[in-house]
C-alpha positions as CSV (number, residue, x, y, z in Angstrom):
1,M,26.0,19.4,-15.0
2,I,25.7,18.5,-18.7
3,W,24.2,15.2,-19.9
4,C,26.1,13.6,-22.7
5,R,23.5,11.6,-24.6
6,K,26.0,10.0,-27.0
7,H,28.2,8.5,-24.3
8,N,25.6,8.4,-21.4
9,F,27.6,10.2,-18.8
10,L,27.5,13.5,-16.9
11,L,30.1,16.2,-17.2
12,T,30.6,19.2,-15.1
13,K,31.6,22.5,-16.7
14,E,35.1,22.1,-15.1
15,E,35.6,18.7,-16.6
16,I,34.9,19.7,-20.2
17,P,38.1,21.8,-20.9
18,I,40.2,19.1,-19.0
19,K,39.0,16.4,-21.3
20,K,39.6,18.6,-24.4
21,R,43.2,19.3,-23.2
22,R,43.8,15.6,-22.8
23,I,42.6,14.8,-26.3
24,L,44.7,17.6,-27.8
25,L,47.8,16.4,-25.9
26,I,47.3,12.8,-27.2
27,L,46.8,14.0,-30.7
28,S,49.9,16.2,-30.5
29,A,52.0,13.3,-29.3
30,V,50.8,11.0,-32.0
31,I,51.4,13.6,-34.8
32,S,54.9,14.5,-33.4
33,Y,55.8,10.8,-33.4
34,L,54.7,10.3,-37.0
35,I,56.7,13.4,-38.1
36,M,59.8,12.1,-36.4
37,L,59.4,8.7,-38.2
38,K,59.0,10.4,-41.5
39,L,62.0,12.7,-40.9
40,L,64.1,9.7,-39.9
41,V,63.4,8.0,-43.2
42,I,64.1,11.2,-45.2
43,F,67.5,11.8,-43.4
44,E,68.6,8.1,-43.7
45,N,67.7,7.9,-47.4
46,N,70.4,10.5,-48.0
47,S,73.2,8.1,-47.0
48,P,74.3,5.1,-49.0
49,D,75.2,3.2,-45.8
50,A,71.6,3.6,-44.4
51,V,69.7,0.5,-43.3
52,I,66.5,2.4,-42.5
53,H,64.7,3.0,-45.8
54,T,60.9,2.8,-45.1
55,L,58.4,3.9,-42.5
56,G,58.2,0.3,-41.4
57,D,61.9,0.2,-40.7
58,A,61.7,3.5,-38.8
59,F,58.7,2.2,-36.8
60,W,60.5,-1.0,-35.9
61,Y,63.6,0.9,-34.8
62,S,61.6,3.3,-32.7
63,L,59.7,0.5,-31.1
64,V,62.7,-1.5,-30.0
65,T,64.4,1.7,-28.8
66,L,61.5,3.1,-26.8
67,T,60.9,-0.3,-25.1
68,T,64.7,-0.6,-24.3
69,V,65.0,-3.9,-26.1
70,G,67.6,-2.7,-28.6
71,Y,68.1,-5.6,-31.0
72,G,70.7,-3.6,-33.0
73,D,69.5,-4.9,-36.4
74,L,68.5,-1.3,-37.4
75,S,70.2,1.9,-36.4
76,P,70.6,5.4,-38.0
77,V,73.9,6.4,-39.6
78,T,73.4,10.1,-40.4
79,F,73.8,12.9,-37.9
80,A,70.2,14.0,-38.1
81,G,69.0,10.4,-37.9
82,R,71.0,9.8,-34.8
83,A,69.7,13.0,-33.2
84,I,66.2,11.6,-33.6
85,G,67.5,8.3,-32.2
86,I,68.7,10.2,-29.1
87,I,65.2,11.6,-28.6
88,F,63.8,8.0,-28.8
89,L,66.5,6.9,-26.2
90,I,65.6,9.7,-23.8
91,L,61.9,8.9,-24.1
92,S,62.3,5.2,-23.7
93,T,62.2,5.1,-19.9
94,G,59.1,7.3,-19.7
95,V,57.3,5.4,-22.5
96,L,58.0,2.1,-20.8
97,A,56.6,3.5,-17.5
98,L,53.6,4.9,-19.5
99,L,52.9,1.5,-21.1
100,F,53.0,-0.3,-17.7
101,S,50.7,2.4,-16.3
102,L,48.3,2.1,-19.1
103,A,48.2,-1.7,-18.8
104,Y,47.6,-1.5,-15.0
105,S,45.0,1.2,-15.5
106,L,43.2,-0.9,-18.1
107,L,43.3,-4.0,-16.0
108,T,42.1,-2.3,-12.8
109,G,40.0,0.5,-14.2
110,R,38.0,-1.2,-16.9
111,L,39.1,-4.7,-18.0
112,F,39.4,-6.4,-14.6
113,P,36.1,-4.9,-13.3
114,H,34.3,-6.0,-16.5
115,L,35.8,-9.5,-16.1
116,R,34.4,-9.5,-12.6
117,L,31.0,-8.4,-13.9
118,W,31.2,-11.3,-16.5
119,Y,32.0,-13.7,-13.7
120,K,29.0,-12.5,-11.7
121,R,26.7,-12.3,-14.7
122,N,24.3,-14.9,-13.3
123,E,24.1,-13.1,-9.9
124,K,21.7,-10.4,-8.9
125,W,23.1,-7.0,-9.7
126,Y,22.3,-4.0,-7.5
127,L,23.3,-0.9,-9.4
128,F,23.5,2.5,-7.6
129,Y,23.8,5.9,-9.2
130,P,25.6,7.9,-8.0
131,D,28.1,6.8,-5.4
132,N,26.9,8.9,-2.4
133,E,26.0,8.4,1.3
134,A,22.4,7.3,0.6
135,S,23.4,4.7,-2.0
136,R,26.2,3.3,0.3
137,I,23.8,3.0,3.2
138,L,21.3,1.2,1.1
139,A,23.9,-1.1,-0.4
140,S,25.1,-2.2,3.0
141,H,21.8,-4.1,3.4
142,F,22.3,-6.3,0.4
143,S,24.4,-9.5,0.7
144,D,22.7,-11.7,-1.9
145,G,24.3,-10.2,-5.0
146,C,26.8,-7.8,-6.5
147,C,26.6,-4.1,-5.6
148,I,27.8,-1.9,-8.4
149,F,28.4,1.8,-7.8
150,C,28.2,3.8,-11.1
151,D,30.0,7.1,-11.7
152,S,32.6,6.1,-9.0
153,E,36.3,5.6,-8.8
154,K,36.5,4.5,-5.2
155,S,37.6,1.1,-4.1
156,G,35.3,-1.2,-2.2
157,E,34.9,-4.7,-0.7
158,D,35.0,-7.8,-2.7
159,R,31.3,-7.8,-3.2
160,E,31.3,-4.2,-4.5
161,L,32.4,-2.7,-7.8
162,H,33.1,0.9,-8.4
163,L,32.9,1.9,-12.1
164,K,33.0,5.2,-13.9
165,E,30.3,4.0,-16.4
166,M,26.7,5.1,-16.2
167,P,24.0,2.5,-15.7
168,D,23.0,2.6,-19.3
169,A,26.5,1.5,-20.4
170,L,26.6,-1.4,-17.9
171,L,23.1,-2.6,-18.9
172,S,24.2,-2.5,-22.5
173,L,26.9,-5.2,-21.9
174,P,26.1,-8.5,-23.8
175,F,25.9,-10.4,-20.5
176,A,23.9,-7.8,-18.6
177,A,20.6,-9.4,-19.4
178,Q,21.3,-12.5,-17.3
179,G,20.1,-12.6,-13.7
180,E,17.9,-10.0,-11.9
181,R,19.0,-6.4,-12.3
182,I,17.8,-3.7,-9.8
183,L,18.8,0.0,-10.3
184,F,18.6,2.7,-7.6
185,V,18.9,6.2,-9.0
186,M,19.6,8.3,-5.8
187,S,21.2,11.6,-6.7
188,E,20.0,14.8,-5.0
189,D,18.7,16.1,-8.4
190,V,15.4,14.5,-9.0
191,T,15.2,15.8,-12.6
192,I,18.4,13.8,-13.5
193,N,17.0,10.8,-11.6
194,E,13.8,10.7,-13.6
195,H,15.6,11.3,-16.9
196,I,17.9,8.3,-16.2
197,A,15.0,6.1,-15.0
198,K,12.8,6.9,-18.0
199,S,15.6,6.3,-20.5
200,L,16.0,2.8,-19.1
201,A,12.3,1.9,-18.8
202,D,12.5,-0.5,-21.8
203,R,15.3,-2.5,-20.2
204,P,14.8,-5.7,-18.2
205,V,15.6,-3.9,-14.9
206,R,13.6,-2.8,-11.9
207,I,14.2,0.9,-11.2
208,Y,13.8,2.7,-7.9
209,C,14.0,6.4,-8.6
210,R,14.4,9.1,-5.9
211,G,11.8,11.6,-6.8
212,E,8.6,13.2,-5.6
213,G,4.8,13.0,-6.1
214,L,2.4,10.8,-8.2
215,N,3.0,10.6,-11.9
216,E,0.6,8.7,-14.1
217,S,3.1,8.4,-16.9
218,L,5.7,6.3,-15.0
219,P,6.3,2.9,-16.6
220,Q,5.5,-0.2,-14.6
221,N,9.1,-1.1,-13.8
222,I,9.8,2.3,-12.1
223,V,9.0,3.0,-8.5
224,R,9.4,6.5,-7.1
225,F,10.5,7.1,-3.5
226,N,11.8,10.0,-1.4
227,Q,13.2,10.6,2.1
228,F,10.1,12.5,3.2
229,D,7.6,9.7,2.6
230,C,10.1,7.2,4.0
231,A,10.5,9.2,7.2
232,A,6.7,9.4,7.6
233,R,6.0,5.7,7.0
234,L,8.9,4.8,9.3
235,Y,7.7,7.1,12.1
236,W,4.1,5.9,12.1
237,Q,5.2,2.2,12.0
238,L,7.5,2.7,15.0
239,R,5.2,5.1,16.9
240,P,1.6,4.3,16.0
241,Y,-1.3,6.2,17.7
242,Q,-2.9,4.9,20.8
243,P,-6.2,3.2,19.8
244,D,-8.3,5.5,22.0
245,G,-6.9,8.7,20.3
246,E,-4.3,11.3,21.2
247,Q,-3.5,15.0,21.4
248,V,-0.5,15.5,19.0
249,V,1.5,18.6,18.6
250,L,3.5,18.8,15.3
251,L,6.3,21.4,15.3
252,G,7.6,22.2,11.9
253,N,6.0,23.0,8.6
254,G,8.5,21.9,5.9
255,R,8.6,18.8,3.7
256,F,9.1,16.3,6.5
257,A,6.2,17.8,8.5
258,V,3.9,17.7,5.5
259,S,4.6,14.0,4.8
260,L,4.2,13.2,8.5
261,L,0.8,14.9,8.6
262,N,-0.4,13.3,5.4
263,Q,0.6,9.8,6.5
264,G,-0.6,10.5,10.1
265,L,-4.1,11.3,8.7
266,L,-4.2,8.0,6.8
267,V,-3.3,5.8,9.8
268,A,-5.2,7.7,12.5
269,P,-7.8,6.0,14.7
270,P,-10.9,8.0,15.9
271,C,-10.5,10.8,18.5
272,V,-7.2,12.1,17.3
273,T,-6.4,15.8,17.4
274,I,-3.3,17.2,15.7
275,H,-2.2,20.7,16.6
276,L,-0.2,22.6,13.9
277,F,1.8,25.8,14.2
278,G,3.2,28.1,11.6
279,D,2.2,28.9,8.0
280,W,0.2,25.9,6.6
281,S,-1.7,28.0,4.0
282,I,-0.2,26.1,1.0
283,W,-1.2,22.8,2.5
284,N,-4.7,24.1,3.2
285,S,-5.1,25.3,-0.3
286,L,-3.9,22.0,-1.7
287,H,-6.1,19.9,0.6
288,D,-9.2,22.1,1.2
289,A,-11.4,19.0,1.1
290,V,-9.7,17.7,4.3
291,S,-10.8,20.7,6.3
292,Q,-14.4,20.0,5.5
293,L,-14.1,16.6,7.1
294,S,-12.0,17.5,10.1
295,D,-15.0,18.0,12.3
296,F,-16.2,14.4,12.2
297,I,-13.2,12.3,11.2
298,I,-10.0,13.8,12.6
299,R,-9.6,17.2,14.3
300,L,-6.9,19.6,13.0
301,E,-6.2,22.6,15.1
302,W,-4.4,25.5,13.4
303,H,-2.5,27.9,15.6
304,K,-1.4,31.2,14.3
305,E,0.6,32.1,17.4
306,N,4.2,30.8,18.0
307,W,4.4,27.4,19.6
308,T,6.5,28.9,22.5
309,S,3.3,30.6,23.8
310,A,1.2,27.4,23.9
311,R,2.5,26.4,27.4
312,S,-0.6,24.6,28.6
313,L,-1.1,22.7,25.3
314,L,2.5,21.5,25.4
315,A,2.0,20.3,28.9
316,D,-1.2,18.3,28.1
317,A,-0.1,16.8,24.8
318,D,0.3,13.1,24.5
319,R,3.2,13.5,22.1
320,I,5.2,16.4,20.6
321,I,6.9,15.7,17.3
322,L,9.8,18.0,16.3
323,C,10.1,17.5,12.5
324,A,11.6,20.6,10.9
325,D,13.6,20.1,7.7
326,H,16.8,21.3,9.3
327,E,18.4,19.3,12.1
328,Q,19.6,22.4,14.0
329,E,16.1,23.8,14.2
330,N,15.0,20.5,15.8
331,R,17.9,20.8,18.3
332,D,16.9,24.3,19.2
333,M,13.3,23.4,19.7
334,L,14.3,20.4,21.9
335,R,16.6,22.6,24.0
336,L,13.8,25.2,24.6
337,L,11.3,22.5,25.5
338,R,13.7,20.9,28.1
339,Q,14.8,24.1,29.6
340,Y,11.6,26.1,29.9
341,Y,8.5,23.8,29.6
342,V,6.8,21.1,31.5
343,T,5.8,18.2,29.2
344,Q,4.2,15.0,30.2
345,G,3.9,13.2,26.9
346,Y,6.4,11.8,24.5
347,I,8.9,14.0,22.6
348,D,9.9,12.6,19.2
349,V,12.7,14.3,17.3
350,R,13.7,13.8,13.6
351,A,17.3,13.2,12.6
352,I,19.1,13.6,16.0
353,P,20.4,10.2,17.1
354,G,21.6,9.3,20.6
355,L,19.0,11.4,22.5
356,Q,18.1,10.7,26.1
357,D,14.5,10.9,27.2
358,A,13.4,11.4,23.6
359,F,12.7,9.1,20.6
360,Y,14.6,9.9,17.4
361,F,13.8,8.9,13.9
362,G,14.5,9.8,10.3
363,T,18.3,9.6,10.1
364,P,19.7,8.5,6.7
365,Q,20.7,5.1,8.3
366,M,17.1,4.6,9.2
367,L,15.5,5.8,6.0
368,F,17.6,4.3,3.2
369,T,16.7,0.6,3.8
370,P,15.2,-1.9,1.4
371,E,12.0,-2.0,3.4
372,L,11.3,1.7,3.0
373,V,12.9,2.3,-0.4
374,M,11.6,-0.8,-2.2
375,R,8.4,-1.3,0.0
376,Q,8.3,-4.9,-1.0
377,R,6.3,-6.0,2.0
378,Q,3.9,-3.2,1.7
379,N,3.5,-3.8,-2.1
380,D,2.9,-7.5,-1.5
381,L,0.3,-6.7,1.2
382,A,-1.4,-4.1,-1.0
383,Q,-1.5,-6.5,-4.0
384,S,-3.0,-9.2,-1.7
385,L,-5.7,-6.8,-0.6
386,H,-6.5,-5.8,-4.2
387,E,-6.7,-9.5,-5.2
388,M,-9.2,-10.1,-2.4
389,Y,-11.3,-7.2,-3.6
390,R,-11.2,-8.5,-7.2
391,S,-12.3,-12.0,-6.1
392,Q,-15.3,-10.5,-4.1
393,A,-16.4,-7.9,-6.7
394,D,-19.4,-8.7,-8.9
395,Y,-18.0,-6.6,-11.8
396,P,-14.7,-6.6,-13.7
397,V,-11.8,-5.1,-11.7
398,P,-8.4,-4.4,-13.3
399,S,-5.4,-6.4,-12.3
400,W,-2.7,-4.8,-10.2
401,S,-0.5,-4.0,-13.2
402,E,-3.4,-2.3,-14.9
403,L,-4.2,0.1,-12.0
404,S,-3.3,3.8,-12.1
405,D,-0.8,5.2,-9.7
406,F,-3.6,6.7,-7.7
407,L,-5.4,3.4,-7.2
408,K,-2.2,1.6,-6.4
409,H,-1.5,4.3,-3.8
410,S,-5.0,3.8,-2.4
411,N,-4.3,0.1,-1.9
412,L,-0.9,1.0,-0.3
413,A,-2.7,3.3,2.1
414,A,-5.1,0.5,3.0
415,A,-2.2,-1.8,3.7
416,D,-0.6,0.8,6.0
417,H,-4.0,1.1,7.9
418,L,-4.1,-2.6,8.7
419,L,-1.8,-2.0,11.7
420,T,-4.2,0.6,13.0
421,K,-7.1,-1.8,12.5
422,I,-5.3,-4.5,14.5
423,R,-4.5,-2.1,17.3
424,I,-8.1,-1.0,17.5
425,L,-9.3,-4.6,17.7
426,L,-6.5,-5.7,20.1
427,P,-6.0,-2.6,22.4
428,E,-4.4,-4.7,25.1
429,M,-1.5,-5.7,22.7
430,D,1.4,-3.5,21.7
431,V,1.4,-4.5,18.0
432,H,4.1,-3.2,15.7
433,Q,4.2,-5.9,13.1
434,I,1.6,-7.8,11.1
435,T,1.8,-11.5,11.4
436,P,-0.6,-14.3,10.5
437,E,-1.1,-15.1,14.2
438,I,-1.9,-11.4,15.0
439,C,-4.3,-11.2,12.0
440,A,-6.1,-14.4,13.2
441,K,-6.6,-12.9,16.7
442,A,-7.8,-9.6,15.3
443,A,-10.2,-11.3,12.9
444,A,-11.7,-13.4,15.7
445,R,-12.2,-10.2,17.7
446,F,-14.1,-8.6,14.8
447,N,-16.3,-11.7,14.2
448,A,-17.2,-11.7,17.9
449,A,-18.1,-8.0,18.0
450,D,-21.7,-7.0,18.6
451,S,-23.8,-4.9,16.2
452,D,-22.9,-1.6,17.8
453,E,-19.2,-2.4,17.8
454,K,-19.3,-3.4,14.1
455,E,-21.1,-0.3,13.3
456,L,-18.3,1.7,14.8
457,L,-15.7,-0.3,13.0
458,R,-17.5,0.2,9.7
459,S,-17.5,4.0,10.3
460,I,-13.7,3.9,11.0
461,E,-13.0,2.2,7.6
462,H,-15.3,4.5,5.7
463,N,-13.7,7.6,7.3
464,R,-10.3,6.2,6.4
465,W,-11.4,5.8,2.7
466,L,-13.0,9.2,2.8
467,L,-10.0,10.9,4.2
468,F,-7.6,9.4,1.7
469,H,-9.8,10.6,-1.2
470,A,-10.2,14.0,0.5
471,L,-6.4,14.4,0.6
472,Y,-6.5,14.4,-3.3
473,N,-9.6,16.7,-3.3
474,W,-12.3,14.3,-4.3
475,Q,-15.8,15.7,-3.9
476,Y,-19.3,14.4,-3.6
477,A,-21.5,13.8,-6.7
478,E,-24.5,11.6,-7.4
479,K,-22.6,9.9,-10.2
480,R,-19.1,8.7,-10.1
481,N,-16.5,10.3,-12.4
482,D,-12.9,9.4,-11.7
483,A,-11.5,12.0,-14.2
484,M,-13.3,14.8,-12.3
485,R,-12.6,13.2,-8.9
486,L,-16.3,12.8,-8.0
487,H,-17.8,10.0,-6.0
488,P,-21.2,9.3,-4.5
489,L,-19.8,7.9,-1.3
490,M,-17.9,11.1,-0.4
491,V,-20.4,11.8,2.5
492,N,-20.6,11.4,6.2
493,Y,-21.0,7.7,7.3
494,T,-24.4,8.4,8.9
495,T,-25.9,9.3,5.5
496,L,-24.8,6.0,3.9
497,S,-27.4,3.4,3.1
498,P,-27.3,0.1,5.1
499,A,-25.9,-1.7,2.1
500,D,-23.1,0.8,1.6
501,R,-22.3,0.7,5.3
502,Q,-22.0,-3.1,5.3
503,K,-19.6,-3.0,2.4
504,N,-17.0,-1.7,4.9
505,D,-17.0,-5.1,6.6
506,S,-14.8,-6.5,3.7
507,A,-11.8,-4.3,4.9
508,W,-12.0,-5.9,8.3
509,L,-12.6,-9.5,7.0
510,Q,-9.4,-9.2,5.0
511,L,-7.6,-9.8,8.3
512,E,-9.1,-13.3,8.3
513,T,-8.0,-14.0,4.7
514,L,-4.5,-12.7,5.4
515,A,-4.3,-15.0,8.4
516,R,-5.3,-18.1,6.3
517,E,-2.9,-17.2,3.5
518,G,-0.1,-16.6,6.0
519,E,-0.6,-20.0,7.6
520,Q,-0.6,-21.7,4.2
């Protein structure tokens, strides 16, 4: 693919010679037409009976001839002039058809869609680049505005527009600044996605860019997402741990498995053991600080043998998660499990819908939703938690918009852990969604807890915070240094001072504040 900066569109190598040929063909036709007009004037000027003397006369004659109007006020009288007239007559039917075709193409291909855009200028615009399966799935969830598919020539419903223009061209329209504008950049090539997103960062548009990882340089109006993190967040929302811990077997070690493990560590209650098979050496090298904490926070068991030889472990596991990157590999593992193994726990499979006796997750229809891509509910919850922290702090704390991506991600992780907190406080309830009523019940249970129970809850929150920072390789130091990823609280909970232990109460008391805000 080649990016054309001047015109803001993408060209494949195959399209470039095609466009060149079209331009050459048009230029050749125009030049040939002008030559025939000039020859017609030259030939006619040789006859005293001629009525065509100028290029204007020749142009008018050709126009009425090619359009089949034929007024008869001008006509050639010389043999050569009539020969050119015959050419115009022969071309007249084709030219008329061409004119109608161009007019129709202009109305339907550019003018009419732009008139529709102007008519919907005050509505919310959802722009999608490119027109692919992911963008169409996401667009199906929006009914409160106009869905515009860029780089597309397909037809759609009345609320949809398919335009060949790139997002930059559409946002450059004079009326494009009216109403809310949201752009989803969702191609498979994350490099192109980030290039487009950053080039539009100064526009009044919210941008959701399909990409990977944290990036401190991203502007405030750009949010990065990917299908791996979406699948992990979706899974642990739908299938949270049991409050008293579990034995989990994770089969697969690709991108989906890594995201599932990372998110699973951040929302895990105490007494969880995760068994992993295959080569996880890269993950271990990137997260070596986590291994140092696994003995007293969460237990990670690394198995060098093939999972097919762990018969007793598979039989005793509370859940087995099949999360290889390739769907066929998950199908093969599921077939082997059902045919040759006795399993008593749940079997959860990624990207294979319609299964019996197994839970499936992570299909494109489940992943590309506004809740997972835009994370509005999670962002609102994370911002609420941050504002609570700011109001309670006795020192200046930056606002949400001033936070680095890492600190925002820290608040988002705390928001995700709220469901785990509620399930720990209310083990008798099967909670899958946070509501003010549920928060009020959980807060009442925390306030009624005795000193030993509160000490346990404080340790759970500290270990959550500790594990999040360990995932990004923070280390202990007597003096805090964010640039060097050093913090004095990166220690076992038992070594904290009483004052530092009690600070963890604020994370549990936030449930009470959320309940009050929700009621209001």
